[in-house]
Phi, psi and omega in degrees: 000137182287163181296324180296315179296326179296327180297332181290343185262009176291144178257174178297337178293333180290335183233054184289142178273146178232139179269135175236123176262123180251135173248134184197170172255135173238112186052047178066013176253128181292132180218160171225153177209142178252127176249140170256116185231153178267046178225146185278341179223152178224119178273167181297319181291328175292321176299317179299319179296318177297321179291322176298317179293323178298312186274332187232006184297334180264004181297142179297328182268102181294352181285352179293321181282146179294155178294160183300331182264016181295143177284162176305321180295320179294322178295314179295323178294317179297319178300316181296317179301324182269009172094010178257113185222172176050048181286132176221140175263115185252000000 
């Protein structure tokens, strides 16, 4: 069977969603948000990127979000500049 045909036989168990609850401050206001993601682990900088997309993803100025090649430190710095701090995965 070719590799392409094998892809058709994946089940929902192969791509299970996992819930991640994030606790954070947004402009010094305590918030929580639950994300359902298809990843088995979530780092703090990945959480920060999801929060940036949540709060600023619809902004007209796409320059608010960090570039695709941003380092984890750059992502966390951008989040802090935009008021997203004290991110914790609970």
